[in-house]
C-alpha positions in Angstrom: -1.6 -10.5 -17.8 -1.5 -10.6 -14.0 -4.4 -9.3 -12.0 -4.0 -7.2 -8.9 -6.4 -6.5 -6.0 -6.3 -2.9 -4.6 -7.4 -3.1 -1.0 -8.4 0.4 0.2 -7.9 1.5 3.8 -9.6 4.7 5.0 -12.8 6.4 4.3 -14.3 9.7 3.4 -16.7 9.5 6.3 -18.1 12.8 7.5 -17.9 14.6 4.2 -20.4 17.2 3.2 -22.5 16.5 0.2 -20.4 18.8 -2.0 -17.1 17.2 -0.8 -18.6 13.7 -1.4 -19.5 14.7 -5.0 -16.0 16.1 -5.5 -14.4 12.9 -4.2 -16.7 10.7 -6.3 -15.8 12.7 -9.4 -12.1 12.3 -8.6 -12.5 8.5 -8.3 -14.3 8.4 -11.6 -11.6 10.4 -13.3 -8.9 8.0 -11.8 -10.8 4.9 -13.1 -11.2 6.5 -16.5 -7.5 7.4 -16.6 -6.5 3.8 -16.0 -8.7 2.7 -18.9 -8.7 -1.0 -19.8 -6.5 -1.8 -16.8 -9.6 -1.7 -14.6 -11.3 -5.1 -14.6 -13.7 -4.3 -11.7 -14.0 -0.9 -10.1 -15.1 -2.8 -7.0 -17.2 -1.5 -4.1 -16.9 -0.1 -0.6 -16.8 -2.7 2.2 -19.2 -2.4 5.1 -18.9 -3.8 8.6 -16.6 -6.7 8.9 -15.4 -9.3 11.4 -12.1 -11.0 11.8 -11.9 -14.8 12.3 -8.7 -15.5 14.3 -6.5 -18.6 14.2 -8.3 -20.1 17.2 -11.6 -19.4 15.3 -12.7 -16.7 17.7 -14.4 -13.8 16.1 -13.5 -10.1 16.6 -15.6 -7.2 15.5 -14.1 -5.0 12.8 -11.2 -5.5 10.5 -8.4 -4.8 13.0 -6.5 -1.6 13.4 -6.6 -0.6 9.7 -9.7 -2.3 8.2 -10.2 -2.6 4.5 -12.9 -0.2 3.3 -13.1 -1.1 -0.4 -11.5 -2.9 -3.3 -10.9 -2.8 -7.0 -9.4 -5.4 -9.4 -6.9 -4.2 -12.1 -4.6 -5.8 -14.6 -1.0 -4.8 -15.0 2.2 -6.3 -16.5 3.8 -6.6 -13.0 3.5 -5.5 -9.4 5.5 -2.3 -10.0 3.2 -1.3 -12.7 0.1 -2.0 -10.5 1.6 0.1 -7.8 2.2 3.0 -10.2 -1.4 2.8 -11.3 -2.6 2.8 -7.6 -0.5 5.9 -6.8 -3.1 8.0 -8.7 -5.9 7.0 -6.4 -7.8 9.9 -4.7 -7.9 8.0 -1.3 -4.5 9.5 -0.4 -6.1 13.0 -0.2 -8.0 11.8 2.9 -5.1 10.1 4.5 -6.0 6.6 3.3 -3.7 3.9 2.0 -3.8 1.0 -0.5 -2.6 -2.5 -0.3 -1.7 -3.9 -3.7 -1.5 -7.7 -4.1 -1.4 -10.1 -7.1 -4.5 -12.2 -7.4 -2.9 -15.6 -7.9 -4.9 -18.1 -10.0 -4.3 -21.8 -10.1 
């Protein structure tokens, strides 16, 4: 079955301790709801740099840096997108890029 990377954009920065606990619980519920489709819940991504085509290096990840990732399994891209739509990141205005992880 194909594997898909969920690249998260947006953070919950500035949340109170109570809000952070609520958000973490929502993420846990979402991962549990996806069951065996979740291959790796992933991790947040810290500071990043972008290496440009001319090999110059820019601080940060551009205008909408990736802030985390997960790896899931789904029958096709449409099914992966449907699974991603349940993510709690949308409540804070974040977004998700869904892409198939091609293996050779």
